[in-house]
C-alpha positions as CSV (number, residue, x, y, z in Angstrom):
1,M,-116.9,-53.5,-26.9
2,T,-115.4,-57.0,-26.0
3,T,-117.9,-59.6,-25.0
4,P,-116.8,-61.3,-21.8
5,T,-116.0,-65.0,-22.4
6,L,-114.5,-66.1,-19.0
7,E,-116.1,-66.9,-15.6
8,P,-116.9,-63.8,-13.5
9,V,-114.3,-62.4,-11.1
10,T,-115.8,-62.1,-7.8
11,F,-114.9,-59.2,-5.4
12,G,-115.2,-60.0,-1.7
13,E,-113.4,-62.0,0.9
14,L,-111.2,-64.0,-1.6
15,S,-107.9,-62.7,-2.9
16,L,-107.4,-61.7,-6.5
17,R,-104.5,-62.5,-8.8
18,I,-102.8,-60.3,-11.3
19,E,-104.6,-62.4,-14.0
20,D,-108.0,-61.5,-12.5
21,V,-107.2,-57.8,-12.9
22,L,-106.1,-58.5,-16.5
23,V,-109.2,-60.3,-17.7
24,L,-111.3,-57.4,-16.2
25,A,-109.0,-54.8,-17.9
26,N,-109.4,-56.5,-21.2
27,R,-113.2,-57.0,-20.8
28,Q,-112.7,-60.8,-21.0
29,A,-114.7,-61.5,-17.9
30,P,-117.5,-59.7,-15.9
31,A,-117.1,-58.4,-12.3
32,Q,-119.5,-59.5,-9.6
33,L,-119.7,-58.7,-5.9
34,Q,-119.9,-61.3,-3.2
35,D,-123.5,-61.2,-2.2
36,D,-124.1,-63.5,0.7
37,P,-125.9,-61.8,3.8
38,A,-123.0,-62.3,6.1
39,Y,-120.6,-60.6,3.8
40,R,-123.0,-57.6,3.2
41,E,-123.6,-57.3,6.9
42,R,-119.8,-57.2,7.5
43,I,-119.5,-54.2,5.1
44,A,-122.5,-52.5,6.5
45,K,-121.2,-52.8,10.0
46,G,-118.3,-50.6,9.3
47,A,-120.5,-47.8,8.0
48,R,-122.8,-48.1,10.8
49,F,-119.9,-47.9,13.3
50,L,-118.8,-44.7,11.7
51,D,-122.3,-43.3,12.0
52,S,-122.4,-44.1,15.7
53,L,-119.1,-42.2,16.3
54,L,-120.6,-39.3,14.6
55,D,-123.6,-39.4,16.9
56,K,-121.1,-39.4,19.8
57,E,-119.2,-36.6,18.2
58,G,-116.0,-38.8,18.0
59,V,-112.9,-37.3,16.4
60,I,-112.1,-39.2,13.2
61,Y,-109.4,-38.1,10.7
62,G,-111.0,-37.0,7.4
63,V,-114.5,-37.5,8.8
64,T,-114.7,-34.9,11.5
65,T,-111.4,-33.2,10.7
66,G,-109.8,-31.6,7.7
67,Y,-107.5,-33.6,5.5
68,G,-103.7,-34.0,5.7
69,D,-102.0,-31.1,7.5
70,S,-105.5,-29.8,8.2
71,C,-106.3,-32.8,10.5
72,V,-106.0,-30.4,13.5
73,V,-109.0,-28.4,12.1
74,A,-112.3,-29.7,13.6
75,V,-115.2,-29.8,11.2
76,P,-118.6,-29.1,12.8
77,L,-121.1,-31.9,12.5
78,H,-123.4,-29.8,10.3
79,H,-120.7,-29.6,7.7
80,V,-119.4,-33.2,7.8
81,E,-121.7,-34.3,5.0
82,A,-120.1,-31.7,2.7
83,L,-116.5,-32.7,3.4
84,P,-116.3,-35.7,0.9
85,Q,-117.4,-33.5,-2.0
86,H,-114.8,-30.9,-1.1
87,L,-112.1,-33.6,-1.0
88,F,-112.7,-34.8,-4.5
89,T,-113.3,-31.3,-5.8
90,F,-110.1,-29.7,-4.7
91,H,-108.2,-32.6,-6.0
92,G,-109.5,-32.2,-9.5
93,C,-106.2,-30.8,-10.8
94,G,-104.7,-33.8,-12.7
95,L,-102.8,-33.1,-15.8
96,G,-101.1,-35.2,-18.6
97,K,-102.5,-37.8,-20.8
98,L,-105.6,-39.7,-19.7
99,L,-105.3,-43.3,-18.6
100,D,-106.5,-45.6,-21.5
101,A,-109.4,-47.8,-21.2
102,Q,-107.5,-51.0,-20.1
103,A,-105.6,-49.0,-17.4
104,T,-108.8,-47.4,-16.1
105,R,-110.5,-50.7,-15.7
106,A,-107.4,-52.0,-13.8
107,V,-107.6,-49.0,-11.5
108,L,-111.4,-49.5,-10.8
109,A,-110.7,-53.2,-10.0
110,A,-107.8,-52.5,-7.7
111,R,-109.8,-49.9,-5.8
112,L,-112.9,-52.1,-5.4
113,Q,-110.8,-55.0,-4.3
114,S,-109.2,-52.9,-1.5
115,L,-112.6,-51.6,-0.3
116,C,-114.0,-55.1,-0.1
117,H,-111.9,-55.9,2.9
118,G,-114.6,-54.2,5.0
119,V,-112.3,-52.0,7.0
120,S,-112.7,-48.8,5.1
121,G,-116.1,-47.7,6.5
122,V,-117.9,-47.5,3.2
123,R,-121.5,-48.7,2.3
124,V,-122.4,-51.8,0.3
125,E,-123.9,-49.3,-2.2
126,L,-120.6,-47.8,-3.0
127,L,-119.1,-51.2,-3.7
128,E,-122.1,-52.0,-5.9
129,R,-121.8,-48.8,-7.9
130,L,-118.0,-49.5,-8.5
131,Q,-118.9,-53.0,-9.7
132,A,-121.6,-51.5,-11.9
133,F,-119.0,-49.1,-13.4
134,L,-117.0,-52.2,-14.4
135,E,-120.1,-54.0,-15.6
136,H,-121.3,-51.2,-17.8
137,D,-117.7,-50.1,-18.8
138,I,-118.2,-46.6,-17.5
139,L,-114.7,-45.3,-17.3
140,P,-113.8,-42.1,-15.5
141,L,-111.4,-39.9,-17.5
142,I,-108.4,-39.9,-15.3
143,P,-105.3,-37.7,-15.9
144,E,-102.3,-39.9,-15.2
145,E,-100.1,-37.1,-13.6
146,G,-100.4,-35.6,-10.2
147,S,-99.8,-38.4,-7.7
148,V,-96.8,-38.6,-5.3
149,G,-97.9,-42.1,-4.2
150,A,-98.8,-41.2,-0.6
151,S,-101.4,-40.3,0.6
152,G,-102.0,-42.8,-2.1
153,D,-103.1,-41.7,-5.6
154,L,-105.3,-38.9,-4.3
155,T,-105.6,-36.7,-7.4
156,P,-106.1,-39.4,-10.1
157,L,-108.6,-41.2,-7.8
158,S,-110.6,-38.1,-7.2
159,Y,-111.8,-38.6,-10.7
160,V,-113.3,-42.0,-9.6
161,A,-114.9,-40.4,-6.6
162,A,-116.3,-37.5,-8.6
163,T,-117.8,-39.6,-11.4
164,L,-119.5,-41.9,-8.8
165,S,-121.0,-38.7,-7.6
166,G,-122.2,-37.7,-11.0
167,E,-119.5,-35.1,-11.7
168,R,-116.8,-34.7,-14.3
169,E,-116.5,-36.9,-17.4
170,V,-116.5,-40.6,-18.4
171,M,-115.9,-42.6,-21.5
172,Y,-119.1,-44.6,-22.1
173,R,-119.9,-46.6,-25.3
174,G,-117.0,-45.0,-27.1
175,E,-118.2,-41.5,-26.3
176,R,-116.9,-38.9,-23.9
177,R,-119.9,-38.0,-21.7
178,Q,-120.8,-36.2,-18.5
179,A,-121.0,-38.6,-15.7
180,A,-124.4,-37.1,-14.7
181,D,-125.9,-37.8,-18.1
182,V,-124.7,-41.4,-18.0
183,H,-126.3,-41.9,-14.6
184,R,-129.5,-40.4,-15.8
185,E,-129.5,-42.6,-19.0
186,L,-129.1,-45.8,-16.8
187,G,-131.8,-44.7,-14.3
188,W,-129.2,-44.3,-11.5
189,Q,-128.9,-41.6,-8.8
190,P,-125.4,-40.4,-8.4
191,L,-124.0,-41.4,-5.0
192,V,-123.9,-38.8,-2.3
193,L,-120.7,-39.9,-0.6
194,R,-120.9,-40.5,3.1
195,P,-118.3,-39.4,5.6
196,K,-115.1,-41.3,4.9
197,E,-116.2,-42.6,1.5
198,A,-114.4,-40.1,-0.7
199,L,-111.3,-40.6,1.5
200,A,-111.7,-44.4,1.2
201,L,-111.9,-44.1,-2.5
202,M,-109.0,-41.7,-2.9
203,N,-106.6,-42.5,-0.1
204,G,-105.1,-45.6,-1.6
205,T,-102.7,-47.1,-4.2
206,A,-105.2,-48.2,-6.9
207,V,-103.7,-46.4,-9.8
208,M,-100.1,-47.6,-9.2
209,T,-101.3,-51.1,-8.4
210,G,-103.6,-51.3,-11.5
211,L,-100.7,-50.1,-13.7
212,A,-98.4,-52.6,-12.0
213,C,-100.6,-55.5,-12.8
214,L,-100.6,-54.5,-16.5
215,A,-96.8,-54.0,-16.5
216,Y,-96.2,-57.4,-15.0
217,A,-98.2,-59.2,-17.6
218,R,-96.5,-57.3,-20.4
219,A,-93.1,-58.1,-18.9
220,D,-93.9,-61.8,-18.6
221,Y,-94.8,-62.1,-22.2
222,L,-91.8,-59.9,-23.3
223,L,-89.5,-62.3,-21.5
224,Q,-90.9,-65.3,-23.5
225,L,-90.9,-63.2,-26.8
226,A,-87.2,-62.1,-26.2
227,T,-86.2,-65.8,-25.7
228,R,-87.8,-66.8,-29.0
229,I,-86.2,-63.8,-30.8
230,T,-82.8,-64.9,-29.3
231,A,-83.4,-68.4,-30.7
232,L,-84.2,-67.1,-34.2
233,N,-81.0,-64.9,-34.0
234,V,-78.9,-67.9,-33.1
235,V,-80.0,-69.5,-36.3
236,A,-79.8,-66.4,-38.4
237,L,-76.2,-65.6,-37.0
238,Q,-75.2,-69.3,-37.2
239,G,-74.6,-69.2,-33.5
240,N,-73.5,-72.1,-31.1
241,P,-76.5,-73.7,-29.4
242,E,-74.2,-75.5,-27.0
243,H,-74.0,-72.2,-25.1
244,F,-77.3,-73.3,-23.6
245,D,-76.4,-76.8,-22.5
246,E,-78.2,-78.1,-19.5
247,R,-75.0,-79.2,-17.9
248,L,-73.6,-75.8,-18.2
249,F,-76.5,-74.2,-16.3
250,A,-76.4,-76.8,-13.6
251,A,-73.2,-75.2,-12.5
252,K,-74.9,-71.8,-11.9
253,P,-78.4,-72.8,-11.0
254,H,-80.5,-69.6,-10.9
255,P,-83.9,-71.0,-11.6
256,G,-85.1,-68.3,-14.0
257,Q,-81.8,-68.4,-15.9
258,M,-82.1,-72.3,-16.2
259,Q,-85.7,-71.9,-17.5
260,V,-84.6,-69.4,-20.3
261,A,-81.8,-71.8,-21.2
262,A,-84.3,-74.7,-21.3
263,W,-86.6,-72.7,-23.6
264,L,-83.7,-72.0,-25.9
265,R,-82.8,-75.6,-26.0
266,K,-86.3,-76.6,-26.9
267,D,-86.5,-73.9,-29.6
268,L,-83.2,-74.8,-31.1
269,A,-83.7,-78.6,-30.7
270,I,-80.3,-78.7,-29.0
271,D,-80.7,-82.5,-28.2
272,A,-80.6,-83.2,-32.0
273,P,-77.3,-83.8,-33.7
274,M,-75.3,-80.5,-33.9
275,P,-73.8,-79.1,-37.2
276,E,-70.0,-78.6,-37.3
277,L,-69.5,-75.3,-35.4
278,H,-67.8,-72.3,-36.9
279,R,-67.0,-70.6,-33.6
280,L,-66.2,-71.7,-30.1
281,Q,-67.9,-68.7,-28.5
282,D,-70.5,-66.2,-29.6
283,R,-70.7,-62.6,-28.6
284,Y,-72.3,-61.9,-25.4
285,S,-75.7,-60.8,-26.7
286,L,-76.2,-64.4,-27.9
287,R,-74.1,-66.4,-25.4
288,C,-75.3,-64.5,-22.2
289,A,-78.9,-64.2,-23.3
290,P,-80.1,-66.6,-20.5
291,H,-78.0,-64.6,-18.0
292,V,-79.7,-61.4,-19.1
293,L,-83.2,-62.6,-19.5
294,G,-82.9,-64.9,-16.4
295,V,-82.7,-62.0,-14.1
296,L,-86.2,-60.9,-15.3
297,A,-87.4,-64.5,-15.1
298,D,-86.1,-64.9,-11.5
299,S,-87.5,-61.6,-10.4
300,L,-91.1,-62.2,-11.5
301,N,-92.1,-64.3,-8.5
302,W,-91.2,-61.5,-6.0
303,L,-92.7,-58.9,-8.3
304,R,-95.9,-60.8,-8.3
305,S,-95.7,-61.1,-4.5
306,F,-95.3,-57.3,-4.0
307,I,-98.1,-56.5,-6.5
308,E,-100.6,-59.1,-5.3
309,T,-100.2,-58.3,-1.6
310,E,-100.8,-54.6,-2.3
311,L,-103.8,-55.6,-4.5
312,N,-105.3,-57.6,-1.8
313,S,-104.7,-55.1,1.0
314,A,-106.7,-52.4,2.7
315,N,-104.6,-49.4,1.8
316,D,-106.5,-46.3,2.9
317,N,-106.5,-44.4,6.2
318,P,-107.9,-44.6,8.8
319,I,-108.7,-48.3,9.0
320,I,-112.2,-48.8,10.6
321,D,-112.3,-51.9,12.8
322,A,-116.0,-52.2,13.4
323,K,-115.7,-55.5,15.3
324,A,-113.4,-54.0,17.9
325,E,-115.0,-50.6,17.5
326,R,-111.8,-48.9,16.9
327,V,-110.5,-46.4,14.4
328,L,-106.8,-47.1,13.5
329,H,-104.9,-44.2,12.1
330,G,-101.9,-45.1,10.0
331,G,-100.1,-45.0,6.6
332,H,-101.2,-47.9,4.5
333,F,-101.7,-45.4,1.5
334,Y,-97.9,-45.4,1.2
335,G,-97.0,-47.1,-2.1
336,G,-93.4,-48.1,-1.3
337,H,-93.6,-51.7,-2.3
338,I,-95.2,-50.9,-5.8
339,A,-92.6,-48.1,-6.3
340,F,-89.7,-50.5,-5.6
341,A,-91.3,-53.2,-7.8
342,M,-91.8,-50.9,-10.7
343,D,-88.4,-49.2,-10.4
344,S,-86.9,-52.7,-10.4
345,L,-89.1,-53.8,-13.4
346,K,-88.2,-50.9,-15.6
347,N,-84.5,-51.7,-15.0
348,L,-85.0,-55.4,-15.8
349,V,-87.0,-54.6,-19.0
350,A,-84.6,-52.0,-20.3
351,N,-81.9,-54.6,-20.1
352,V,-84.0,-56.7,-22.4
353,A,-84.1,-53.8,-24.9
354,D,-80.4,-53.5,-24.7
355,L,-79.9,-57.2,-25.3
356,L,-82.2,-57.2,-28.3
357,D,-80.7,-54.0,-29.7
358,R,-77.2,-55.6,-29.6
359,Q,-78.6,-58.7,-31.4
360,L,-80.1,-56.5,-34.1
361,A,-76.7,-54.6,-34.4
362,L,-74.9,-58.0,-35.2
363,L,-77.6,-58.9,-37.7
364,V,-77.2,-55.9,-39.9
365,D,-73.4,-55.7,-39.8
366,E,-71.7,-57.8,-42.4
367,R,-68.6,-57.8,-40.3
368,Y,-70.3,-59.7,-37.6
369,N,-73.4,-61.5,-39.1
370,H,-71.4,-64.4,-40.6
371,G,-72.3,-64.1,-44.3
372,L,-75.6,-62.4,-44.3
373,P,-75.9,-59.4,-46.7
374,S,-75.4,-55.9,-45.3
375,N,-78.4,-54.6,-43.5
376,L,-80.2,-57.8,-44.2
377,S,-81.2,-56.6,-47.7
378,G,-82.7,-59.3,-49.9
379,A,-82.0,-57.3,-53.0
380,S,-80.2,-59.0,-56.0
381,A,-76.6,-58.2,-56.7
382,E,-77.5,-55.8,-59.6
383,R,-79.7,-53.7,-57.2
384,A,-77.8,-54.1,-53.9
385,M,-76.3,-50.7,-54.2
386,L,-79.7,-49.1,-54.1
387,N,-81.2,-51.0,-51.2
388,H,-80.6,-50.6,-47.5
389,G,-82.9,-53.2,-45.9
390,F,-83.1,-52.8,-42.1
391,K,-80.5,-49.9,-41.8
392,A,-83.0,-47.4,-40.6
393,V,-84.9,-49.9,-38.5
394,Q,-81.6,-50.5,-36.5
395,I,-81.2,-46.8,-36.0
396,G,-84.7,-46.6,-34.7
397,A,-84.1,-49.5,-32.4
398,S,-81.0,-47.8,-31.1
399,A,-83.1,-44.6,-30.3
400,W,-85.8,-46.6,-28.5
401,T,-83.2,-48.5,-26.5
402,A,-81.5,-45.3,-25.4
403,E,-84.8,-43.8,-24.3
404,A,-85.7,-47.0,-22.4
405,L,-82.3,-46.9,-20.6
406,K,-82.7,-43.2,-19.8
407,N,-86.0,-43.9,-18.1
408,T,-84.5,-46.4,-15.7
409,M,-83.7,-43.7,-13.1
410,P,-85.5,-44.9,-9.9
411,A,-88.6,-42.7,-9.1
412,S,-88.8,-43.8,-5.5
413,V,-85.6,-42.0,-4.5
414,F,-87.1,-38.6,-5.6
415,S,-89.4,-38.2,-2.6
416,R,-90.5,-34.6,-2.2
417,S,-92.0,-33.1,1.0
418,T,-95.5,-31.9,0.1
419,E,-98.7,-30.7,1.7
420,C,-97.3,-28.4,4.4
421,H,-94.7,-31.1,5.3
422,N,-97.4,-33.5,6.4
423,Q,-96.6,-35.8,3.4
424,D,-92.9,-35.3,4.1
425,K,-91.9,-38.7,2.8
426,V,-93.7,-40.1,-0.3
427,S,-93.3,-43.1,-2.5
428,M,-93.5,-41.8,-6.0
429,G,-95.0,-45.3,-6.8
430,T,-97.3,-44.0,-9.6
431,I,-94.5,-42.3,-11.3
432,A,-92.5,-45.5,-11.1
433,A,-95.4,-47.5,-12.5
434,R,-95.9,-45.0,-15.4
435,D,-92.2,-45.1,-16.1
436,A,-92.3,-48.9,-16.2
437,I,-95.2,-48.8,-18.7
438,R,-93.2,-46.4,-20.9
439,V,-90.0,-48.6,-20.7
440,L,-92.1,-51.5,-21.7
441,E,-93.6,-49.6,-24.7
442,L,-90.1,-48.8,-26.0
443,T,-88.7,-52.3,-25.3
444,E,-91.7,-53.8,-27.2
445,Q,-90.7,-51.5,-30.1
446,V,-87.1,-52.8,-30.0
447,A,-88.5,-56.4,-29.8
448,A,-90.8,-55.8,-32.9
449,A,-87.8,-54.5,-34.8
450,T,-85.5,-57.3,-33.9
451,L,-88.2,-59.9,-34.5
452,L,-88.8,-58.8,-38.1
453,A,-85.1,-58.6,-38.6
454,A,-84.4,-62.0,-37.2
455,N,-87.2,-63.4,-39.4
456,Q,-85.5,-61.7,-42.4
457,G,-82.2,-63.3,-41.4
458,V,-83.7,-66.7,-41.0
459,W,-85.3,-66.2,-44.5
460,L,-82.0,-65.2,-46.0
461,R,-80.2,-68.3,-44.5
462,G,-83.0,-70.4,-46.1
463,Q,-82.1,-69.3,-49.6
464,A,-78.7,-70.9,-49.4
465,E,-78.1,-74.1,-51.2
466,D,-77.0,-75.9,-48.1
467,A,-79.7,-74.5,-45.9
468,R,-80.7,-76.7,-42.9
469,A,-84.2,-77.3,-41.9
470,L,-85.4,-75.1,-39.0
471,P,-86.1,-76.8,-35.6
472,P,-89.9,-77.3,-35.3
473,A,-90.7,-74.5,-33.0
474,L,-88.8,-71.9,-35.0
475,A,-90.1,-73.3,-38.3
476,A,-93.7,-72.7,-37.1
477,M,-92.9,-69.3,-35.9
478,H,-91.1,-68.4,-39.1
479,E,-94.0,-69.7,-41.2
480,E,-96.5,-67.6,-39.1
481,L,-94.5,-64.4,-39.2
482,S,-94.0,-64.9,-43.0
483,R,-97.8,-64.7,-43.4
484,D,-97.9,-61.1,-42.1
485,F,-94.4,-60.0,-43.0
486,A,-93.0,-60.6,-46.4
487,P,-89.3,-60.7,-47.0
488,V,-87.7,-57.3,-47.6
489,I,-86.3,-57.5,-51.1
490,E,-86.7,-54.1,-52.5
491,D,-86.7,-51.3,-49.8
492,R,-90.2,-50.5,-48.5
493,A,-91.4,-48.3,-45.6
494,L,-91.8,-50.7,-42.6
495,E,-93.7,-48.5,-40.2
496,G,-96.9,-50.3,-40.9
497,E,-95.4,-53.7,-40.4
498,L,-93.8,-52.6,-37.2
499,R,-97.0,-51.3,-35.9
500,L,-98.8,-54.6,-36.9
501,C,-96.0,-56.5,-35.0
502,L,-96.6,-54.3,-31.9
503,Q,-100.2,-55.0,-32.1
504,R,-99.5,-58.7,-32.2
505,I,-97.3,-58.3,-29.1
506,A,-100.0,-56.4,-27.3
507,E,-102.5,-59.2,-28.1
508,Q,-99.9,-61.8,-27.0
509,H,-100.7,-63.3,-30.4
510,W,-97.9,-66.0,-30.5
511,R,-98.1,-68.9,-28.2
512,L,-94.5,-69.1,-26.9
513,H,-93.1,-70.9,-23.9
514,A,-95.5,-70.6,-21.0
């Protein structure tokens, strides 16, 4: 278990950033709850207001009525207390793989932040228990499939509600355990969820939002890594660095595109004297790299805005306005903004896969790599006919790219009418977020393959008698890569090295441009 090293992340009246969710998801910082009396009273006031409505036999969706299409079914007061358990019980039908530990922590953080707005009608004790789950790293086992993204992430979040209540299973200290046993071990009483509390936990966008935070961070790092890989490939392919001239990009001033070009200029030390050029114009995968990567760079700000607004929103239904003593019935559980953000992100990221795949195709092909050996093999002339270098790696990268491109179909346009046509327009935001994560996984695999190939290409160039010194940033990167990844001289199976490279990417091991 990772020991937290950063300042606590406080849940309460202040907004969180994507980075706050990330440090919690990675166990780099503890979570704490705002604890001043005024804030605790604000939260408690909502729960008391709901209790007062129950005393008056008020009609409140999901509290004194059934759920969804069953909102017309009145629930007698003597059955109201049983309703929350029934909600998380009948939603216990998720399938597919379980969310991993990092994603589950992000989900818990997103749900806690939403409930901390104080308009969901839950008790302080519920917030405290969610915070304690994060503190003790008690992770509900959440199947990732089964949400249509409105009424929020009902089925996956039912596993959070159930485990808070001492039911179903959690991961605790590396073991799969019954939630009731973990409660007992810690000396806790499982929560008996009050009216509205199961609905408040489940009727929101926490799964898609938690995944979106993770996807954003991966895409941000991938942008920087793809830029560095491109710079290495400009060297390996003896490309023309003047394609990234500052005056050129002043004529088409998309800010993110200009930033990528600036990173490339810095990596390539473009302000230094240029060698005699062999070509006027490189192929598009080098020459247009800022134009491809710049679209992702320019999109990150609005992606952040969509994700952080959702993260810092009350996104359940109904909204409980204790101050005005009103119950507001609406549709804040609808995940349309996250759906659009994640559908867009997977498109942006898949284009990065395609760009790097094209660069790799140039590297291995002696017709286009300007003097490098076929398939980047480092074998001697006497053994060249036996060795195939990066041939299979390029085939694999092509497969990963094709799968990434296939997964760019937008999920949000596949709304299905569900639940007796009550949920007749849904967001599919969670499917979009899961798609985005998958496209990122595949694109990171392409990046790993192209990075190792680029490093091999740079090494091969360095063997020439007239080899030029690498620019400082690329020299440092090449040296660091060479410690983990030896040149491929005689063929060897590269799976282990590709997996190590993927691990380095996941850890954001290399300090790049940010």
